[in-house]
N, C-alpha and C positions, 0 to 999 in steps of 0.2 A: 088557678091564676096561673099564666104563664111565668117564665123566668123573667124575660124582658120586663114583664109590667109589676113584678114585685121588685125588682131592682132595676128601675128606670135609667139611674145615673152610672152605674157600673157599665149598662148594656148601652149607652148613650157613649160613654168612653170608649168601649171595645169596637164601637162601631166606628168610632175617628179613626181609632189606631188602624183597624183594617182598611179604610179608606186613604188614610196617611201612606201606608205600606205599601197600596196597589198604586197611589201616584208615584211614591218614590222608585217601584220597580218599572214602571212607565219610563221614567227619566233615564235609568240604569241601561234600561233596553235600548234607547235611543242613544245613548253615550255610547254604548258596545258598537251600533249601528256605525256611527261617526267615524270609526276608525278606517273601514273599508271606504266610506262615502268621500272624508278626507284625503285619503290615498290617492283615490280616482281624480278628487279634483283638482291637486297638485303633481298628478302624474305628466302635466305638460306646463308649459312657460305660462304666465297670467300676467294680464295688463299687455304694455304697449312698449311696442318694439321700437327702436330706434331712438332710444335715450338712454338712461341710465340703467344699469344690469344691478341687480341685486340678489345675492344668492345665500340661502338659510340654509343652515346645518344643525342637525341636533336630533330631538327625539317627539314625542306625540304633542308635546308643548308647541314644538315648531310647526306640527300639522294643523294646530289649532283645535284639538281635543279638548273638551269642556266648554268651546264657546258654542254658541247656538248656531253659527255657521263658520264657514272656513275663512271668511271675508272678515271676521270679529277677532281670529286669533291673533297673537302679538305680531306676528309677520306680515301679516296683511296691514294691518292698522300703521305699522312703520312706513310699509311702501306707500300707502296714502301721505302720509307726514313727508315722505320724501317728496312726492308730487307737488303739495300744496306748498312746501318750502322752495322748492326749485324753479317751478313752473315747468318742469322737462316731463317727459314722458317715462314710466318707470316700468320695466320688465321685470318678473320676480321668477327665478328657479328654485323651488324649494326641494332641496333632497334629503329633507330629514325622513327619520320612519318612526312609526310608534315603537317603542318596546326596544328603542335603540340604547347601546351603552357607549364608551367610549372607543372601543373597541371595533362596533359596526361604524363609527365615524370614519374609523381609521383604515378598516378593511374596503370600505364599499364608497362612502360619501366622499370623501378627500379624493379618491381616484375619479368619481364624476365630475368633482370639480375640475379637475386637471383637464378634463376631455371636454370642457365647454367650449375651448377654442379662443376664448375672449377673455381678456381681463376684468373682473366684476369691478362697479364702483363701491360695490358696499357686500360685505361678507358679514354674516352673524352667526354667532355658534354658541347655543344652549343646550348641553350634553352633561350627565353625569347625576340626575337625579336617580336613574336606575342604577347605575353604580352604588348608590348610597345605600340602596334596598337589599344588597350583599356586600358589604365596605369590608374592604382590607386595606388598610392604608399603604403599604408597602407596594400593593399592587396598583391601587388607585394613583399614587405619585408617580409610579414609573409609567404609566397609560396616559397621565395628565403632561407629562413631559413630551411623552411621543407625540401627543395631538399637538402642543403647540410647537413643536418643531416641525411638524409637517403642514402645519396652517400657513397661507402667503401672509405676508405683511399686510399690517394694516387692519386685520382680521379683529371683529369686535368678538371677544370671548368672556360670555356670563359665568358667574362661580356658580356654586351647586346652589339649587331651590333651598328656600327654610324648610323645616320640615315639623316646627312650633315646637315639640316637646319628647323627653325622653332621650332612648339611645340613639334614634334614628338623627334627631338633630344635633346630638354631639358629635355624630359621624358626618354629618351635612357640614356642618360649621367647620370641622376638620379638612372637608374635601373644598370645601369652599375655599380656605386658607392655601392649600395646596395649590388650587387652578388660578387663584390670583397671582401668588408667588411665581408660577412657572410661567404664565402671560407676560407678567411683567419681564420678568426676567429674558425672554425670548423678544422682548420691545413691541409686544401686540398691545391690543387696547382693552384693559380688565373691564369688564360689566359688574358692579356691585349689585347684583342681583338677589342675595342672600339677605344684604342688609335693607334693601328696598321692600322686600316681603318682610319680613321682621317690623319694619317701622308701621305695618297695617295693622299690628295688634291682633291679640287673639280672638277680638269678633271678627275678622276676615273670616275665620272657619265656617261662619253663617253669611256671609255675604261675598265673597269672592271666590268661591270654591263649586265645581259641579256636583252632581250627586253623588258620585265615588268619594269626594273630601280629598280627592289627590290632585286632579287637575283644575287649574283655573277655569273661571266662567268667564262672561264676556266682560265683567268689571276686573275680574283678577288678569286676564290678558291685557287689559289697558295697563294695570301695574306694572307687567314684563315689559311691554312696548313703552312705557314711559322710562323704567330702568335703562334699557336700548338707548333710547332718544338722548337721554340728557349726556350720554357720553358720545353720540353720533356728531352731535352739533356744537361739543363743548370747544368753544374757542373760535367758532365758525363766524364768517360774516354771512348775509342773506345772499344764497344762492350757490353756498358751498356746502359740502356736506364731508363726514366722515374723514378719509385719508388724503384730502386736500387740504385740511387747515388743523387747527389746534396744537398742541405741544409737542406731537409727534412728528417723525419724518414720514412724508409720503413714501411708499413703494417704489423701487427703481422704474422709471417710467411710466410713473403714474398715470393714469387714465382719467377721463374725463369726469366731472364733479362740481367744477365751477364753471361759470358762465363768461 
């Protein structure tokens, strides 16, 4: 008698493990391919010209990695909410890059932002997750201060994402605090992403993450979008966004946003 017939339960269990591992490998492969695909998608402005201009800076999360398609990443979700709220066209220039750290935003993305030639109506920044993976407090604090000094007034800056457990989470919490303090000190708009992700609970690991358990999936990206959106519309009347309302002063010569 063959081994599978002598041990049917064990054989079935092993077959299931092999099947699940194969499915997981396929998902990881698609995730790896999405890095190039999403970069190509965001290589040109998306949306409609002639209305509001939204510029996103950051890393793979801003690229929409982990979502089923770039249009389901948090940047695209925020852009759609802007359209729905204001009734105006929204064009998105996404300057983020997968794998980016704070130094990459400073070295390339801020310069690209300055070269656009028009003051954006909305700027979101989500960076620091990759810095946490090789964290040094003094280096991170200095980089955070350089970042917030370089960003335009009115920028919405997320703190570091939530890493759930262990040393990485201890470092992430400290990094989040440093980013929030620096953002506030410069008069920019802090976005409490870390706490928004923490509030999802440990079960989020199974429901809000992609196959690599690092990037958010569609549901997770909506949580990121909610964290930004809550600050963007804070204190705003209908038809207004971000830099045109709330408890912060608008940037000098503030551009369109209210109708």
